[in-house]
N, C-alpha and C positions, 0 to 999 in steps of 0.2 A: 703737319698733322691736321686732320680734318676738324673743323669746328663742330661741336655736337649739333645734330639736327633733330628736331622734334617731330618732323612729319614723315619719318621713315616708315615703310610698311613692315618692318621687322622689329623684334624686341631685343635690344642689346643685353638686357639682364639674362635672358635665356641663353644667349651665346656665352656670356661670362660664366654662367653656372656650369656649362659643360666643360669649359676650359679649366675652371678651378677644380671641378670634380676629378678630372683626369690628373691634374697637377698634384693632388693629394696622394695619388697612387704612385709612389716613387720609392726606390731603394733607400733605406735609411742612410742619411748623410750624403746622398748623391742626387741633388736636384738637377734636372728632372729626368730620372732614368727609368724607363720602362721598355726594355728592348723586346723585340719579337723573339719568341721561342724561349723566353725566360719566365720565371715563376710569376712575376707581376703582370705580364701581358694579358693573361686570361681575366684578371681582375678589371683591367681597363675595358676589355671586351664586354664583360658582364655589366659594367656601368653603362656603356653605350647601348647595349641591348635593352636595358631597362628604360633608357631615355627614348629609344626608338619606339618601343612598344607603348610607352605612356603617351606618345604622340599619335597613336592609332595606326602606326605603320606595320605592314607585314614584314617579318624578318626571316632571314635564313642565312646559312653559311654556304657559299658555293664550293665547287670542287677545288678551287685554288686557295681556299681558306679565307676568302674575303667575307666580311660581314656586310650583308646587303639588306637595306630597308626599302620597302616598296609602297608607293601610293598609286593605286590603279587609276588609269585614265578612263575617259568616257568611251573610247573606241578601242576595244581589245584587239591586239594584233597589229596596231599601228606602229608600235615601236616604243623605245624607252629614251627619255632624256635623263642623263645621269649626272649627278654631282658627287663630289667626294674628294678624299685625300687619304691620309694615313694617321693612325694613332700611336704607332711605335716611335721610339726616340733613339737618338744617339746616346752614348754614355755621357752622363754629366751635362745634360743640356738639351731641352726640347719641349719647352712649355707651350709653344705656339706652332712650331714647325710641323705641318701636317694637321695637327689637332684643330687649328683654326678653320681649316677647310672642311673637316668633318662636322664641326659645330655649326658652321654656316650652312652646309647642305641640309642638316636637320632643321635649322631655323627657317630656311626657305620653304620646306615642306609644311612646317607648322604655320607660317604666315599665310600660305595659300589656303590652308584649312580655316584659319581665323577669319579670312575674308570671303570664305565660301567660293573660292575660285576652283573650278574643275578644269583640268587640262584634258585635251584629246589624248595625249600620250601618257603612258605610264611615267611616273617620276621615281627614280631610285637614288638613294643616298648610299654610298659605299665607303667602308673603311678598308682600304687595301692592306693586305698582309705584307709586312716587312719591306716597306719602301726604303728604309735606311739600310746601310750595309749591315747584314745580319751576322750572327755568330758563325754562320757558314761561309762568310766572306763574299757574299753576293747580295744584290739589292733588287728592289722592285719585283719581288717574287709574286705577289698577288696580281699586280697589273699585267705582268708578263703572262701569268697563267690565264687570266681572263681573256687576254688577246690570243692565246693559243701559241705563244712563242717561247715558253719557258724551256730551255735546253734539257733534254731528257737525262743527260749525264749529270746534271746538277742534283738529281734525286739522291745519288750516292754520296754526296758531300757529307762530311761527318764533323761533329763538334762534341767532345766529351762523351762519346759513345752514342750520340743521337744523330740520326741521318736526317737530311732535309725531308726526305719522303715521310718519315715518321713525324717530323715536326709539323708538316702540313696536315697530317691526319690528326695530330693532337689539337690543332687549331680548328678542327671540324671539317677539314677538306677531304678530298678523295683523289689523290694523284692519278689513279687509274682512269678516272672519268674526265680528267682535265682537258685533254685534247678534244674529246667528243663534245664537251660542253662549251667550247670557245664561243663567245657571244657574237651573234650576227644580227641581233635585234636592236642594238643601240643606235639611236638616230643622231645623238650628239652627246659629247662629254665636256663638262666645264669644271674647272678646279680653281679655288681661291687658295692663295698661299701668301705668307709674309714674304717680303722681297728678299731678305737675307743679304741685303746690300744697302748702301746709303743714298742712292739716287733720289728716291721719292721724298725722303725726309729732307735732304739738302735742297731740293728744288721746290719743296712745299707743294707737292702734287699728291692728290688723294689716291689715285688708282693708276697702276701700270697695266696696260693691255699688252700681253706677251705675244710678240710676233713670231718668235722662234725660241726653241730650247736648244742650246748649243750641243753639238755632238761631242762626245768624250772619247778620247783615244789615250791609251796608256802604253808607253814605250819603255821597254827594259833595255838597258845597256850594261854590258859586262866589260870591264877593263882588266886585262891580265898583265901584270908586271912581273917583277922578280924580287923575292925576299932576300934581303942582304942585311948585314950588321949595320945598324944606324950610326955607329961611331967610327967604323973603320972603312966604310965604302965611300970613295971620293964622290963629291956632289955631281961631277961630270960623268960618272960611270954607273949611273943608276937607271933602273926602269921602274919608277915610282908610280904605282897604279893610282894612288890617291892624288898625287900632284896632277896627273893627267885628267883624272875624273873631276878635280876641282876646276880645271880650265874648261871642261865640258859644261859644268854647271853654270859658270859665268857666261859662257857663250850661248847657252840655251836661254838664259835670262835676257841677254841683249837681243837675240833673235825674236823672242816673244814680245819684247817691248816694241821692236820695229813693226811687227805684224799688228800689234794692238793699235798702232797709230793709223791703220788703214780704215776703210769704211765700215768694217764689220767687227763684231766682238771676237776677241781672241785672248786667251791666257795660256800660260804653260808654267808648271811648277814641278821642281824636283822634290817630291814629297817623301820619298824613301831613299835612304842612303846607308850602305854598310861597307865595311872594309875588313880585310883579313891580312895578317893574323890579328890585327888590332892590338898590337903591343908597342909600348913606347920606344923600345930599342930595336925595332925591326922595320926596315923599309917595307911599306905595304905591297903585298904581292897581288891582291885582287880587290877590285871595287865593283859594287853593283849599285846602280841608281835606277829609279823608276820615275818617269815623267808622266804627269797628268796634264794633258793638253786639251783645251776646249775651244771649239770654233763654231761660229754661226755659219761660216762659208766653208764648204768641203774643199774648195780649191786652196784656201789658206792652210788647211790642215795638211793637205798633200805636199804643199810647198814647204811647210815646217818640217815634216818628216824627212823629205829629201834633203833639206839643208842640214838637218842634224846628222844624217848619214855621211854627207860630205865633210862635215866638221870632224866627225869621229875618224874618218880616214886620214885627214890632215894631221890631227893630233897624234895619231898612232905613229905616223912617220916622224914627227918632231920629237916625240918623247921616248921612242924605242919600246913602247908597249904594244900589246896586241888588243885591239878594241873590236869585239865581235860586232857584226852587223846589227844595228839597233832593231829590236824585234817588237812588233805591235802585239801585245798580249791581250788587248781588248780594243774594239774599234766600233763605236756606235755613231751613226751619222746624225747630223742635226735634224730637228723636227720643226717644221713650219706650222704656225697656227692656221686653222682653216679660215680662208678669206671671209666667208659668210659670217662665221662666228665672231671674227674680229670686228666686222662692221656692226653686228648686233650688240657687241659689248661696248663699242664706242657710243652707240645710241642709248644704251642702258645707262651709261655714265651720265650722259646729258640729262636723261629723264630723272636721275637721282640727284642732280645738282652737284656732281662730283667732277672736279678737275681731273684730267687724265692725260697720259702720254703713252705712246707705244715704245716698247723696250724689249730687249733680249734677256732671256734667262741664262746665266752662266752655270746654274745648278741643274742637275737632272731631276725629273719629276715623273710621277705616274702618268701624267698627260702624254709624255713621249711614247709610252707603250700603248695607251688607248688610241693614239692617232694611227696605229697600225690597223685598227678595225672600224674606226668611225671618225666623223668630224670632231675635232678636239681643239680646245683653246683654254687659256687660263688668265687670271688676273692676279696682280700683286697688290698688297696693302703695305704701308710703311712699317718698318720696325726700328726701334730705338738704336741710333748709332750704326745701323746696318748690322748689328751683332746677331749671330745665329750659331747654333751648335755650341752653345755656352750657357751656363746658368743665368747669365745676364740678359738672355734673349727676352725681348718684351715688345708688345704691340698694344696700342690703346684700343680699348673696347669700342670706342666710337669709330675708329678707323675700320675695324673689322666689321662693325655693323653697317657702315656705309658700303663696304664691299658686298655684304650680304644683300643690301638693297639693290645693288647693281645686278647681282645674279638673279634676284627675284624678278626684276624687270626683264632681264635677258631670257629667262625661262618662259615667261608669258609670251614674249615676242617670238621666240623660237617655236613654241608650240603652234602658233598661228602660221608662221612661215612654212614649217615642215608639213603641217596638215594640208596646206594649199598645194605643196609639191606632190603630195600623195593622192590628190583628187584626180 
């Protein structure tokens, strides 16, 4: 963790005030729960709106339902440098995840004003709508919408009688205008986030400069066996779907471990598993499993998927089951950080006196979607024990403030570099 620094250009107390204020807005008995499209989410938005307006920022909600706060630059039309993250949480845990990035974006804007620094570019701070997996089963709704890549068929997704289309409207957005308003003026996007892993804390490094966000592929496998009496069917005369699926799971784990020993980041997890008929005295007739695989290198992902397919074919032959061809139900490629921004962030760390290392994000972030429309990059700050998506998620204010100082330095430098490019 970073030693407290007294010469930072930012105010740690203001950052903590935003984090604590949002933490108080949680479902009773469920720290810290404020999911998008639920009753408490608007209260969080109102809290942020007050903070943005108190800082003298112009505020609006865009067509995708994102809360945007703007500090005009000296040269109208030059473009926008954007900072931000998200204020929605997962159930039962999310005091810092996303929220730290929104608080830091606001603090950078306030620190610039405190020091009388005017940028050539507009500066915007954004709270993206529904970065976490929402009640509609999809994520990064606001950033996909801002980038103009939100799938149109998502609008009809429904949860308890509410459609996503209406949910965006309830958040202040306008789905009908979303495609037309896809942003083309953003000169650069930067996001601060807690690491959600133990690397920075273990290595005692202040800042992680994120070189890439791993691509996420989800693969569904269905194993069809045969239901039989568990007490009378001989062991050698069964087509046990669960037994075959269990061998698949252990094979997937071994394959993922092998790929993770390579030069790039790779993980794979069987995170969903179900069997039928799920009765103690019946040989399982069907099993379904869902793999969450994440890779920095697309070649590694393709190798993994092909190897899982071959594994399924072999196990079907050995077990007398029918294993359907593994199906990719979602497939997002990896996203590289912009080289210019990575260099600027390295230099900004040096200027802030922050130790730093380059690293890959295994988690998805809004940055991956903003990279579709502009130069984008992000930094990590340490979190306690690498814990995240849990009530125990915690990050030191001094660590977050140091990250804010890095972004403060980066924004000033970027403003100069991008202004020269536009000359």
